[in-house]
N, C-alpha and C positions, 0 to 999 in steps of 0.2 A: 915336377908337375904341379905341386902345391904352389910354388912361387909363381908359376905361369898363370894359374887361375887367379891368384891374389893380385898379381900385377895387372890383370885385365879388369878386375872389379874395382880397384881403387879409382881410376879415372871416371868410371861409370858412376860410382857413388858420389864423387865430387861434382859431377855434372848435375845429378839429381838435386844435391844440396844447394847448388847455386840457383837452380831453377825455382826451388821452393822459397828460398830467401828473397828472390827477385819479385815474387808475387806480393801485391799489397795485401795487408791483413783484411781489408774490407772488400776484396774482390767478390763480385757476385755474378752469377750466370744470368745473362740476359738474352742469350741465343734462344730461339724458339725451341722449347722442349715440351713434350706432351704432359699434361696434368694427369696425375695418377693417384691411386689410393695411398693412404698413410703418408701424406706430405703436408708440411707446414707452408703457409704462403702469406704474403702481404698483398693488400689491395692498394692500387694507386689511382688517384683522380688527378688528371693534368700533371702527372709526374710527382705528386705529393702523397705521402702515406700517413702523415699525422693529422694535418688540418689543411684542407684544400679550398679553393675558390672555383665556383662555376659561374661564368659570366653569362648574364641573361640579356636577351633582346627585349628590354622594357623601356619604352620611350615616354617622355613627358613626366609629369609628376607621378610618383609612385604612391599608391594608397595601400593601407593594410589589407591583406588578403589577395592582392593583385597577383596574377600569374602571367607567365610568358613562356618563351621557348629559349633553350640554350643557343648561344652563338656557335656557329659551325667551327670545326677544327679542335674541339676539346675531346679528351680521351680518357678511357679507363683501361687498366691492365692489371695483371697479377704477376708476381715474381716469387720464386721460391725463397723460403726463409729458413735460417737455422733454428733449431729448437731453442725457444726463449720463453719460459713460463711467465716471466715478468711482463712481457709485452701484451697488453690487452687487445691490441689491434691485429694480432696474428690469428689467421684462420687455420683450420686443419681439415683436409679432405675426407678423413675418416676411412672406413673400410671399403667404400665403393666409389668415392668421388673421382670422376674423370673429366669434369668440366666445372666452371664456376659461373653461376647466374648472377648478374649485377642488377640490383634493385635501386633505382634512383628515387624511389618514393612516389612514382607516378604509376597508378594501376593500369593506365592505358599503354604503357611501354611494353612491347612484346618481349618476353624473356629471351626468346631465341635470338633476337637482334643483339642482345648483349650477353650471349653465352660464350664464355672464353674457354677454349680448349687447349691453349698453349701458353706457357709462361713467356713473358717478354714480347707478346704480340698485342699491340694497342688496338682497341675498338673505339670508334668514334661515338660520342654521346649523340643520340638522335636529336636532330633539331626539331622534331615533331613532339618531343616530350613536353608535357605541361608541368612546370615547376614554379615555385614562388619567385617573385621578382627580387625580393630581398629577404634577409633573415638567415637562419641556419637550419640545417637538416642533417640527415645521415644517408650515406650510400653504403649498401650492404652487399657483401660478396658471399654467396651461399654455395657450398659444394653440392653438385648434382651428379648422380643420385645421392640423396642424403642418407645418413645412417645415425645411429645413436652416439657414435663417437665423433661425428663431424662437428665442426665449429665454424661459425661465420666470422668474417673479418668486417669491421665497420669503420668507416672514416667519417668524421664530422666535416661538413662542408658549409661554406658561406655562399649564399646566392647573392650576386651583386649585379644590379641592373646597369647596363651600359647605355649611355645616351646616344 
């Protein structure tokens, strides 16, 4: 009986080992999954998590302080992250976070329009947002509801006027 059980487990163990080895080391989950408490996450702007560009509809010569609206088709999203204390841009949902509010730096942007509830689901940056035509800024991803253990993720962005 012992040999029979062992004989059945060896092929199963081999199959599991082959499946684990075949996975790339950097595989990440991008299927929609609900955001929940006690989770680390990355924020993305137009597919970038380190330094991103937001294209702006600013026509003619651009002057200091000029604002405009983002070009359609640009997105923000969040994805789960492994624990990495060295990465400053990683956020943490804390004890109660079940969604992520995205702040583009425009106080008129309604937070609900950019409240992300699932990992891997892109939300379009509203073309009604008023942002700088050029320069740099920050997009902040804040866990909601917040708690004393929650931590924002922040991405530096460049605003680039498109002719």
